[in-house]
Backbone as a ProteinNet text record, in pm:
[ID]
protein_1_A
[PRIMARY]
MPRNKEFEPEVALEKAMGVFWRKGYFDTSVDELVQQVGVSRYGLYATFGNKHSLFLAALDRYRDTFVSQLLADLETPKASLEQIQGYFRTLIEISKTERGKFGCFMCNTATELASQDEQVSEKINNYLQRLTKAFHKALTNARSQNEIKSDIDVDDYAKYLTGVSLGLCVYARSRVNPETIEGYVRVVLATLT
[TERTIARY]
1284.7	1370.2	1284.4	1301.7	1218.8	1247.9	1143.7	1157.6	1229.3	1315.4	1381	1284.3	1292	1210.1	1259.3	1165.8	1201.7	1177.1	1164.6	1138	1194.2	1207.2	1256	1133.8	1115.9	996.2	973.8	1080.3	1063.3	1012	1059.1	1011.9	865.4	832.7	693.9	602	647.4	568.1	545.8	649.2	637	532.5	535.7	438	296.7	284.6	153.6	99.5	187.1	145.6	86.4	149.9	100.4	-37.4	-59.8	-191	-297.3	-270.3	-366.6	-391.3	-288.3	-298.7	-390.4	-374	-457.8	-601.3	-618.7	-750.3	-823.2	-749.9	-811.6	-810.3	-850.8	-848.3	-953.4	-1077.1	-1185.8	-1182.1	-1134.7	-1131.2	-1005.5	-921.1	-799.5	-817.8	-811.5	-822.7	-683.8	-678.7	-551.5	-497.2	-584.6	-539.5	-471.9	-528.4	-467.8	-332.6	-324.1	-195.8	-90.3	-129.4	-37.1	11.4	-81.2	-46	40.9	-0.1	70.2	205.3	211.5	333.9	433.1	379.4	467	515.6	436.2	470.9	355.7	386.9	281.6	196.9	78.5	-9.4	61.5	127.6	202.1	309.2	381.9	487.2	434.5	320.5	259.6	216.4	145.6	96.3	210.4	313	424.9	501.1	509	586.4	503.8	381.9	302.8	180.5	147.9	25.5	-90.1	-196	-312.6	-317.7	-423	-439.3	-440.1	-507.6	-516.6	-378.9	-300.4	-165.1	-78.2	-92.9	-17.6	-59.5	-188.7	-237.9	-180	-178.7	-120.9	28	97.7	240.3	258.8	167.1	174.1	152.7	60.4	41	167.6	229.2	353.5	463.5	469.7	569.3	547.8	421.6	387.7	429.9	400.4	438	589.7	661.3	806.5	881.9	821.4	889.2	827.1	711.5	649.8	619	551.9	514.3	638.3	733.2	854.1	931.1	937.2	1005.8	929.3	797.5	714.4	723.2	731.7	732	871.8	974.6	1112.1	1142.6	1119.1	1149.7	1056.3	930.3	830.7	856.9	922.5	949.1	1085.2	1159.6	1286	1257.1	1345.6	1319.3	1294.8	1358.5	1344.7	1243.1	1162.6	1062	974.7	937.7	861	771	738.4	649.3	704	832.4	892.7	868.7	877.7	857.6	709.9	621.6	478.5	448.7	498.9	477.9	540.5	659	726.7	650.3	592.2	511.2	395.4	324.9	210.6	254.2	366.8	420	451.8	507.9	539.6	412	309.4	182.2	125.8	138.2	91.8	168.6	300	382	349.2	331.3	296	161.8	66.7	-66.9	-64.5	42.3	54.6	113.2	163	223.5	117.8	153.8	60.1	29.8	132.6	111.4	31.3	53.9	-19.8	-168.7	-205.1	-346.7	-420.3	-343.4	-407.2	-452.5	-409.6	-438.3	-337.2	-373.1	-288.1	-338	-248.6	-286.6	-350.9	-298.2	-355.6	-496.4	-512.1	-641.7	-743.5	-703.6	-793	-838.3	-743.6	-772.7	-863.5	-843.6	-928.4	-1074.7	-1100.4	-1239.5	-1294.8	-1209	-1257.4	-1272	-1178.1	-1165.7	-1155.5	-1113	-1081.7	-1200.2	-1320.5	-1437.2	-1474.9	-1416.9	-1453.7	-1342.8	-1224.3	-1108.3	-1024.1	-1018.4	-949.3	-799.7	-735.8	-591.4	-563	-645.5	-629.6	-656.5	-762.4	-797.4	-682	-614.9	-501.4	-388.1	-360.5	-254.8	-290.9	-416	-460.3	-453.3	-499.9	-494.6	-351.1	-261	-119.2	-64	-101.8	-58.5	-112.2	-240.6	-301.2	-239.6	-211.8	-147.1	-6.2	64.1	200.3	198.1	107.1	95.8	56.8	-40.5	-85.4	26.5	100.1	212.6	319.3	347	446.4	399.2	272.6	218.3	221.6	186.2	183.5	320.9	423.2	558.7	601.8	575.9	615.6	539.1	412.3	333.2	381.9	415.7	468.4	597.4	685.9	810.8	783.2	690.5	658	600.9	517.2	459.4	566.2	656.3	762	858.9	865.3	952.2	873.6	749	661.8	641.8	637.3	615.4	467.5	387	242.5	169	40.5	-40.1	-31.1	-22.7	-7.5	-135	-249.3	-375.7	-416.5	-333.3	-365.8	-357.8	-462.9	-463.9	-388	-269.3	-180.9	-244.8	-311.6	-376	-480.6	-569.8	-675.4	-619.9	-521.8	-468.5	-388.9	-322.9	-252.1	-352	-465	-569.7	-629.9	-647.5	-701.3	-609.7	-478.5	-385	-381.7	-402	-413.1	-535	-647.2	-767.5	-749.1	-679.2	-649.7	-567.7	-470.5	-387.5	-473	-565.2	-653.4	-742	-795	-878.6	-803.3	-678.2	-595.8	-575	-557.2	-538.2	-665.5	-779.3	-906.6	-921.6	-887	-885.8	-799.6	-679.1	-586.4	-645.1	-705.1	-762.9	-883.2	-955	-1071.5	-1029.5	-898.6	-837.5	-885	-903.9	-932.9	-808.2	-825	-708.2	-611.6	-483.2	-381.4	-404.2	-463.5	-488.1	-584.7	-680.6	-775.2	-702.4	-614.4	-537.8	-445.5	-380.5	-290.9	-367.7	-486.3	-568.3	-611.7	-647.3	-687.2	-574.4	-454.4	-339.2	-304.7	-313.5	-282.1	-371.1	-498.3	-592.2	-560.6	-533.9	-502.5	-378.4	-272.4	-147.5	-160.4	-246.3	-266	-330.3	-404.5	-468.6	-368.9	-248.9	-148.3	-79.6	-65.4	17	-65.3
3505.2	3414.5	3323	3189.7	3099.5	3114.5	3094.4	3102.1	2977.7	2997.5	2884.3	2817.3	2687.2	2614.4	2648.8	2683.8	2719.9	2604.1	2483.4	2366.3	2243.6	2139.6	2012.1	1928.3	1897.6	1824.4	1692.4	1616.3	1487.8	1505.9	1609.4	1638.6	1681	1765.5	1810.2	1692.2	1602.4	1485.2	1395.4	1377.7	1298.1	1358.7	1490.4	1557.4	1546.7	1564.8	1552.5	1410.7	1312.2	1173.1	1155	1211.7	1201.1	1262.1	1376.5	1442.4	1356.4	1312	1227.8	1097.1	1040.3	913.6	929.7	1038.3	1062.9	1096.8	1182.6	1241.7	1187.3	1128.1	1083.2	1192.5	1156.6	1250.7	1360.2	1320.8	1417.3	1511.7	1466.6	1550.5	1635.8	1629.9	1712.2	1823.5	1947.1	2060.6	2104.7	2176.1	2230	2329	2408.5	2502.1	2428.4	2315.1	2236.5	2179.7	2134.7	2085.2	2195.3	2314	2428.4	2453.7	2453.8	2481	2370.5	2244.4	2132	2102.6	2121.3	2090.2	2206.8	2327.7	2444.8	2495.2	2475.7	2517.7	2601.9	2702.8	2787	2707.5	2755.6	2694.1	2689.5	2799.5	2804.5	2695.2	2680.3	2580	2438.6	2410.4	2277.5	2252.3	2351.1	2332.9	2324.1	2408.6	2409	2276.8	2215.8	2092.5	1967.3	1964.3	1840.3	1846.7	1962.9	1975.6	2009	1933.1	1960.4	1866	1878.9	1796	1647.3	1612.6	1473.1	1417.3	1494	1449.8	1433.3	1525.1	1514.7	1390	1359.7	1240.2	1114.2	1107.4	991.7	978.4	1091.3	1088.2	1041.4	1080.6	1037.1	886.1	831.2	686	614.7	669.8	611.1	618.4	728.4	744.3	639.4	619.1	518.4	379.5	349.2	219.1	201.2	304.5	294	295	347.4	352.6	252.1	283	203.3	60.8	45.1	-88.8	-170.1	-109.7	-183.7	-231	-146.6	-186.2	-299.4	-286.7	-386.7	-523.1	-522.9	-647.9	-701.6	-631.1	-669.1	-815.7	-862.4	-1002.2	-1099.4	-1062.2	-1149.5	-1165.9	-1067.9	-1074.4	-1134.8	-1181.4	-1247.5	-1382.1	-1430	-1555.1	-1675.7	-1679.2	-1795.6	-1772.8	-1668.8	-1641.9	-1764.8	-1787.8	-1906.7	-1872.5	-1972.1	-1951.7	-1846.7	-1850	-1753.5	-1609.4	-1583.4	-1447.6	-1408.1	-1504.4	-1474.5	-1436	-1516.4	-1486.3	-1351.6	-1324.7	-1198.1	-1078.8	-1094.6	-987.6	-951.4	-1052.7	-1024.5	-972.4	-1020.5	-964.8	-816.3	-782.5	-642	-558.8	-610.6	-537	-514.1	-613.9	-598.9	-485.8	-484.9	-381	-243.5	-234.6	-107	-57.7	-149.7	-110.1	-45.1	-67.6	-9.7	131	174.8	307.3	410.8	535.8	643.6	640.3	623.2	617.6	493.7	384.1	261.4	275.5	366.7	388.6	458.2	504	559.2	447.6	324	212.7	211.8	150.3	142.7	245.9	328.4	431.7	368.6	256.5	188.7	137.5	74.7	20.6	132.9	239.6	353.9	409.6	421.2	475.2	381.6	251.5	154.1	173.9	196.4	211.3	349.6	449.6	585.6	620.2	577.1	638.5	542.2	419.6	330.2	305.2	300.4	273.3	393.6	509.5	631.7	686.3	628.3	687.1	576	574.2	465.8	461.9	578.1	580.9	527.5	566.1	516.3	366.9	323.9	182.6	98.5	147.4	74	60.3	167.8	162.1	65.3	66.1	-24.2	-168.6	-194.1	-330.4	-380.2	-292.6	-331.4	-367.5	-290.7	-319.1	-455	-480.3	-606.7	-724.9	-707.7	-814.7	-840.7	-735	-750.4	-826.5	-789.9	-856.1	-1002.4	-1029.3	-1166.4	-1250.6	-1191.9	-1263.2	-1299.3	-1206.5	-1233.9	-1347.2	-1343.2	-1451.8	-1583.8	-1579.7	-1702.1	-1767.8	-1688.5	-1742.9	-1800.7	-1726.1	-1773.8	-1900.4	-1906.8	-2026.7	-2146.5	-2121.3	-2228.9	-2284	-2193.9	-2237.2	-2312.6	-2260.7	-2324	-2463.8	-2478.3	-2610.7	-2708.6	-2661.4	-2751.4	-2792.2	-2713.4	-2745.6	-2810.1	-2848.2	-2912.4	-2828.8	-2696.4	-2606.7	-2578.2	-2603.4	-2580.1	-2706.7	-2708.9	-2825.1	-2848.9	-2973.3	-3007.2	-2984.5	-2979.8	-2963.5	-2817.4	-2724	-2581.4	-2546	-2483.3	-2433.4	-2300.8	-2301.4	-2184.9	-2062.6	-2080.4	-1966.7	-1901.6	-1984.2	-1930.8	-1872	-1936.8	-1891.4	-1762	-1743.8	-1617.7	-1502.3	-1525.5	-1421.9	-1400.1	-1506.8	-1498.4	-1414.4	-1439.6	-1364.2	-1216.8	-1188.2	-1048.6	-984.8	-1055.1	-1003.9	-986.1	-1079.2	-1068.9	-943.4	-916	-796.3	-670.6	-665.7	-548.9	-537.6	-650	-649.2	-602.8	-645.2	-603.8	-452.4	-396.6	-251.6	-175.7	-231.2	-169.4	-176.6	-290.5	-303.8	-194.5	-177.6	-78.8	61.4	93.7	227.9	249.8	143.3	157	159.9	145.3	159.8	56.4	-67	-175	-199.8	-266.1	-288.1	-386.7	-374.3	-458.9	-608.4	-647.1	-789.4	-847.7	-767.2	-813.7	-842.9	-752.2	-771.1	-892.2	-906.1	-1020.5	-1151.8	-1156.4	-1276.9	-1310.4	-1208.8	-1223.4	-1289.5	-1237.3	-1290.6	-1430.2	-1453.4	-1586	-1693.1	-1665.9	-1762.8	-1785.4	-1678.2	-1690.1	-1777.2	-1748.6	-1822.8	-1967.8	-1993.9	-2131.5	-2218.7	-2157.2	-2237.8	-2287.7	-2232.4	-2273.2	-2404.4	-2431.4	-2545.2	-2654.4
-1815.2	-1741.2	-1654.6	-1661.8	-1582.3	-1433.4	-1354	-1208.6	-1157.8	-1059.4	-995.3	-899.9	-892.5	-795.8	-656	-570.1	-433.4	-338.3	-393.3	-310.9	-380.1	-302.9	-353.5	-393.4	-522	-566	-493.4	-465.6	-397.7	-255.1	-187.9	-52.4	-57.3	-153.6	-169.3	-199.9	-285.1	-320.9	-199.4	-118.2	4.4	98.1	112.8	199.8	142	11.2	-53.2	-38.1	-51.1	-32.7	106.8	207.1	343.8	360.9	297.7	306.9	239.4	117.9	46.2	121.1	177.5	250	370.3	443.2	561.9	525.6	425.9	400.8	278.3	185.6	61.6	-43.3	-162.3	-274.5	-258.9	-236.7	-236.1	-116.8	-3.4	116	126.1	25.9	23.6	-79.5	-34	-125.8	-170.5	-280.8	-328.7	-225.9	-164.3	-60.5	54	93.6	201.1	158.1	33.7	-17.3	-14	-59.1	-57.5	84.6	178.9	318.2	378.3	361.4	422.7	357.6	227	153.8	163.6	183.9	195.8	62.3	-40.5	-176	-228.3	-306.1	-362.7	-462.2	-486.3	-585.8	-721.2	-755.3	-881.7	-885.4	-775.6	-769.3	-785.8	-720.3	-734.5	-878.1	-936.9	-1072.9	-1173.8	-1156.1	-1250.6	-1246.3	-1128.9	-1114.1	-1140.1	-1087.7	-1091.7	-1182.1	-1234.6	-1312.2	-1219.8	-1226.2	-1142.5	-1021.5	-943.4	-823.3	-859.4	-966.7	-1008.1	-1043.4	-1117.5	-1153.8	-1030	-934.9	-809.7	-732.9	-733.6	-666	-729.5	-861.7	-930.9	-899.7	-895	-860	-715.6	-626.5	-486.3	-476.1	-554.6	-556.9	-605.5	-708.8	-759	-653.4	-583.3	-476.6	-367.7	-328.7	-228.1	-275.7	-401.9	-460.3	-459.8	-500.7	-516.9	-384.3	-281.7	-151.8	-55.9	-5.6	99.1	53.3	-59.3	-107.7	-142.2	-211.2	-248.9	-126.8	-25.2	98.7	167.9	174.3	240.4	171	39.4	-37.2	-68.1	-25.6	-63.4	-34.9	85.6	119.5	48.3	36.6	-26.3	-175.7	-236.6	-380.9	-415.9	-316.2	-348.6	-415	-501.7	-574.1	-483.5	-366.8	-278.6	-166.4	-177.5	-74.1	-53.5	71.8	107.5	226.5	307.1	421.3	517.7	542.3	635.9	591.3	460.9	410.1	414.5	392.8	406.4	551.4	644.2	786.2	823	771.5	798.7	744.9	626.4	567	660.3	709.5	796.5	933.5	984.7	1110.8	1093.6	978.1	950.5	943.3	878.7	873.8	1013.8	1099.2	1238	1305.9	1291	1354.6	1297.2	1166.6	1103.7	1156.8	1175.8	1221.8	1359.5	1435	1569.5	1567.4	1451.8	1440.8	1402.6	1419.7	1382.9	1234.1	1152.2	1007.1	969.2	1039.4	1011.2	1036.5	1123.8	1153.1	1038.2	939.5	818.9	726.2	754.9	664.4	551.4	442.7	322.7	222.7	173.4	76.6	-47	-93	-210.2	-178.8	-63.5	-24.1	-4.8	61.3	80.8	-54	-145.8	-278.7	-356.9	-339.8	-409.8	-372.4	-244.4	-201.3	-231.8	-237.9	-261	-408.2	-490.6	-622.3	-740.7	-717.8	-830.2	-922.8	-868.2	-953.6	-1039.9	-1010.7	-1082.6	-1170.9	-1162.2	-1228.2	-1290.4	-1421.9	-1493.2	-1462.8	-1452.8	-1424.1	-1284.1	-1189.3	-1052.8	-1049.3	-1116.7	-1120.1	-1173.8	-1276.6	-1333.9	-1231.6	-1158	-1056.4	-944.3	-902.1	-796.3	-844.3	-966.1	-1020.3	-1033.9	-1075	-1083.8	-946.7	-845.4	-708.5	-662.6	-684.9	-642	-715.3	-843.5	-920.5	-868.5	-835	-781.2	-649.1	-561.6	-432.2	-449.5	-534.7	-559.2	-620.4	-712.5	-775.4	-671.4	-579.9	-475.4	-384.8	-345.6	-263.7	-339.7	-466.4	-548.5	-552.7	-578.4	-586.1	-451.6	-344.4	-210.8	-172.5	-206.4	-176.7	-258.3	-384.1	-468.8	-409.9	-367.8	-304.8	-174.4	-96.1	32.5	11.4	-89.1	-115.5	-163.2	-249	-298.5	-187.8	-81.3	32.1	147.8	119.7	218.8	345.5	329	442.9	466.5	365.1	376	332.5	357.7	319.6	169.5	132.2	-9.6	-90.1	-22.1	-95.2	-112.7	-72	-89.9	-238.1	-287.9	-425.2	-425	-481.8	-476.2	-541.4	-654.8	-722.1	-631.6	-579.5	-493.3	-364.2	-306.9	-179.7	-194.6	-306.7	-331.2	-335.8	-401.3	-406.5	-267.6	-195.1	-58.1	30.7	24.6	107.9	68.2	-59.6	-102.7	-37.7	-38.8	26.6	176	238.8	382	409.9	324.1	339.6	336.1	241.6	231.1	354.5	399.1	518.9	641.6	652.9	766	764.2	644.9	633.3	670	635.2	676	827.3	884.6	1030.6	1093.7	1042.1	1098.6	1089.5	975.2	957.6	1049.5	1079.5	1168.6	1315.1	1338.1	1470.6	1572.1	1524.1	1617.5	1701.5	1813.7	1899.5	1832.4	1862.6	1798.1	1819.4	1932.2	1957.5	1854.7	1810.1	1708.3	1577.7	1538.8	1415.2	1428	1542.3	1563.2	1558.1	1616.5	1612.2	1470.7	1395.8	1256.1	1176.4	1190.9	1119.6	1166.5	1295.1	1350.1	1287.9	1276.2	1216.8	1069.9	997.8	854.5	834.3	908.8	889	934.1	1033.2	1081.2	973.8	881.1	776.2	671.8	673.2	575	611.7	741	781.5	848.4
[MASK]
+++++++++++++++++++++++++++++++++++++++++++++++++++++++++++++++++++++++++++++++++++++++++++++++++++++++++++++++++++++++++++++++++++++++++++++++++++++++++++++++++++++++++++++++++++++++++++++++++

């Protein structure tokens, strides 16, 4: 007779995501996951496979929850300068929270693991492409509505804003003061208009 699950997989995945987000892949042991998630080793393996599979599922969870929520306004069809500014204001506010001080789980993973793991690299590249595409669309709309300088190269600037986003997340993880992050964003946004 199969054993009943004694835990809610989505809750366990959320907790595992938090551990990986704080500590990274290599600094998180299976024993720590068992302890922090509150699930037996058997339960984790039976539900998620191995540590690597759980990590990939945690990245997907982050993408489907945190990233999707963060990009919701920026990915609307009529997104423009206001949504770009709102996205960066939200990042500033997140950076002031305890969770925001962990940086971005995707960005942290990119620097820790993407060069060594093809599956992780694919997830990171998909995230970066999604972010760049959202910026590209919003910049295109902003330019057509004369909200930004007409000589801005939308392709290059979309990639630039993606890089700025990653830099801001590194700033947040390094725990610089909020005024530094706000100044950084202020300068970036001033170059648009």
